[in-house]
C-alpha positions in Angstrom: 196.5 30.7 110.3 196.6 33.5 113.0 199.7 34.2 115.1 199.3 34.0 118.7 200.6 37.2 120.4 201.8 35.8 123.7 203.7 32.9 122.3 205.6 34.6 119.6 205.8 38.3 120.3 209.0 38.0 122.3 210.7 36.0 119.5 209.6 38.4 116.8 210.7 41.5 118.8 214.1 40.0 118.9 214.1 39.8 115.1 215.0 43.2 113.8 214.4 42.7 110.1 211.2 42.2 108.2 212.0 40.1 105.1 211.9 41.8 101.7 211.1 39.3 99.0 212.4 39.6 95.6 210.4 39.1 92.3 211.3 35.4 92.1 210.2 34.7 95.7 207.0 36.7 95.2 206.1 34.6 92.3 206.6 31.5 94.5 204.4 32.9 97.1 201.7 33.8 94.5 201.8 30.2 93.3 201.3 28.7 96.9 198.6 31.3 97.5 196.8 30.3 94.4 196.6 26.8 95.6 194.8 28.2 98.7 192.6 30.2 96.5 191.5 27.1 94.4 190.9 25.2 97.6 188.8 27.7 99.2 186.7 28.2 96.1 186.2 24.3 95.9 185.0 24.1 99.5 182.7 27.1 99.0 180.6 24.9 96.7 180.1 22.3 99.5 179.3 24.7 102.4 175.8 23.6 102.8 173.5 22.3 105.5 174.3 18.7 106.3 178.1 18.9 105.4 180.6 17.9 108.0 183.7 19.9 108.6 185.7 16.6 108.3 184.5 16.2 104.8 185.6 19.8 103.9 189.0 19.0 105.6 189.4 15.8 103.4 188.4 17.7 100.2 191.0 20.5 101.1 193.8 18.0 101.7 193.1 16.1 98.4 193.1 19.2 96.4 196.2 20.7 97.8 198.2 17.5 97.3 196.8 17.1 93.8 198.5 20.5 92.9 201.9 19.3 94.1 201.7 21.2 97.3 201.5 20.4 101.0 198.9 21.3 103.6 200.7 24.0 105.5 198.6 23.6 108.8 198.7 19.8 109.2 201.2 19.0 111.8 202.1 22.7 112.3 202.8 23.0 116.1 200.7 19.8 116.3 197.6 20.9 114.6 195.8 17.8 113.3 194.0 18.9 110.2 194.5 20.7 106.8 192.0 23.5 107.6 190.8 25.4 110.5 187.0 25.1 110.5 185.4 27.5 113.0 181.7 27.7 113.5 179.7 30.6 114.8 181.3 31.5 118.1 184.5 29.8 117.3 187.0 32.4 116.6 189.9 30.6 115.0 191.6 27.2 115.0 188.5 25.0 115.1 189.4 21.3 114.4 187.4 19.5 111.7 185.2 16.7 112.9 182.6 14.4 111.5 180.3 15.4 114.4 180.4 19.1 113.4 177.6 19.3 110.8 176.7 22.6 109.2 173.2 23.9 109.7 171.0 26.6 107.9 172.0 30.0 109.3 175.5 29.1 110.6 178.6 31.0 109.6 181.8 29.1 109.2 185.4 30.4 108.9 187.6 28.2 106.7 191.4 29.1 107.2 193.7 27.3 104.8 197.4 27.2 104.1 199.6 25.5 101.5 203.3 25.1 101.0 204.9 24.8 97.6 208.5 24.6 96.9 209.3 26.1 100.3 206.9 29.0 100.2 203.6 29.5 102.0 200.2 30.6 101.1 197.5 31.6 103.8 194.0 32.9 103.4 190.7 32.7 105.3 186.9 33.3 104.6 183.9 33.4 106.7 181.0 31.9 104.7 177.3 32.0 105.2 175.6 28.5 105.4 172.4 29.2 103.5 170.4 32.3 104.6 171.8 34.1 107.6 170.3 36.8 109.8 171.1 40.6 109.4 173.4 40.7 112.3 175.6 37.8 110.9 175.5 39.5 107.5 176.7 42.8 109.0 179.5 41.1 110.9 180.7 39.4 107.7 180.5 42.6 105.6 182.3 44.7 108.3 185.1 42.2 108.6 185.6 42.2 104.8 185.7 46.0 104.9 188.4 46.0 107.6 190.5 43.7 105.4 190.0 45.6 102.1 190.7 49.0 103.8 193.7 47.7 105.6 195.1 46.4 102.3 194.9 49.9 100.9 197.3 51.1 103.5 199.9 48.5 102.5 201.9 51.1 100.6 205.5 52.2 100.8 205.9 54.9 103.4 203.0 53.9 105.5 203.5 52.5 109.0 202.7 49.0 110.3 200.2 50.1 112.9 198.3 52.2 110.2 196.9 48.9 109.1 196.0 47.9 112.7 194.4 51.3 113.5 192.3 51.0 110.3 191.0 47.6 111.3 190.1 48.7 114.8 188.4 51.9 113.7 186.1 50.2 111.2 185.3 47.2 113.5 184.5 49.4 116.5 182.6 52.0 114.4 180.2 49.3 113.4 179.7 48.1 117.0 182.1 45.1 117.0 185.3 44.4 118.8 188.7 43.1 117.5 190.5 40.3 119.1 193.7 41.2 121.1 195.6 37.9 121.5 195.6 36.8 117.8 197.2 38.6 115.0 198.2 38.8 111.4 201.7 38.1 110.5 204.5 38.2 108.0 204.7 35.1 105.8 207.2 33.7 103.2 209.6 30.8 103.6 207.9 30.3 106.9 204.2 30.2 107.9 204.8 32.9 110.6 207.5 35.6 110.1 208.0 39.0 111.5 206.0 41.3 112.1 203.1 40.6 114.2 200.2 42.6 112.9 197.7 43.3 115.7 194.0 44.2 114.7 194.3 47.1 116.9 196.7 50.0 117.4 197.7 53.6 117.0 198.1 55.0 113.5 201.5 56.5 112.6 203.3 53.9 114.8 205.6 50.9 113.9 208.1 50.2 111.2 207.6 52.0 107.8 206.5 49.6 104.9 208.9 48.8 102.2 208.5 47.1 98.8 208.9 43.3 99.1 207.3 43.1 102.6 204.6 40.2 102.5 201.9 40.0 105.1 199.0 37.8 106.0 196.5 40.4 107.1 193.6 38.8 109.0 190.9 40.8 110.7 189.2 38.8 113.5 186.0 40.5 114.9 183.8 39.5 117.7 180.2 40.6 118.2 180.7 40.9 122.0 183.5 41.2 124.5 186.9 40.8 123.0 188.2 38.5 125.6 188.9 34.9 124.5 189.8 31.5 125.8 191.0 28.2 124.4 188.9 25.1 124.5 189.9 21.8 126.1 191.1 20.5 122.7 194.1 23.0 123.0 193.2 24.7 119.8 189.8 26.1 119.3 189.5 29.7 120.4 186.1 31.1 121.7 185.2 34.6 122.9 184.4 34.1 126.6 180.9 35.4 126.2 180.4 32.9 123.3 179.4 35.8 120.9 179.6 35.4 117.1 182.9 35.9 115.3 184.2 36.4 111.8 187.7 36.2 110.1 188.8 37.1 106.7 192.5 36.9 105.5 194.6 37.7 102.4 198.3 37.4 101.7 199.5 40.7 100.4 202.7 42.1 99.2 203.9 45.8 99.3 205.2 47.0 96.0 206.4 50.4 94.7 202.9 51.0 93.5 199.6 49.4 94.3 199.5 46.5 97.0 199.3 43.1 95.3 196.9 40.4 96.9 198.7 37.2 96.2 195.6 35.3 97.3 193.4 37.1 94.9 190.5 35.3 93.3 188.7 34.0 96.3 185.0 34.0 95.9 183.6 35.5 99.1 179.9 35.4 98.5 
């Protein structure tokens, strides 16, 4: 689940330390993330025309609880559901509903979180519903590329905004925009921890990355103007021009070697 820059930036700036997780904690985080992976892969099989987002939400909650975990989003800051289900021009935080029925050609982002033994997992995928047009396909592929190339920068000695700059450069190079108000974030014993990780920025800036840092990286791309607004439900975020959006997220740990994707195993296509 994306962090909201305006609400949490002051609090995060006042926290000087980014948590460094030990091997035991990383395995706890891996376990919670693998519950998320299993849940997303289950939902993928049911993302078809005619399916309601409420049905997907119930399936997600049942699966998470069956693994001995808790739905991390449900009740978080008052959010009413297990997953965020955001269709087409809904950027993030879409509330599942029996009235929201998937149609051929839609794209839908499922953002899912789980808590197990006090540690959190968080990941998101934008799925195609049936056959989608070329523009939607390019949007999805570009967002995935942003995420994968930012992960490659999650290495000891790189700086935080190297990740941000990578996402922005790829997105804008393909003709898309990145959202400004919503960000990736640290994750561990809380859903949102320092630091905020914007999807735009200047390379070479920000704190240096150290082994044990765990981030939820989540590029959010818009096929139009980057300005957004929140719907009357208090949660669902839209681009003001109602353009298409996509959102992919992995939870990743910095190590002394290659970055490790704790949410590895999600089937994207």
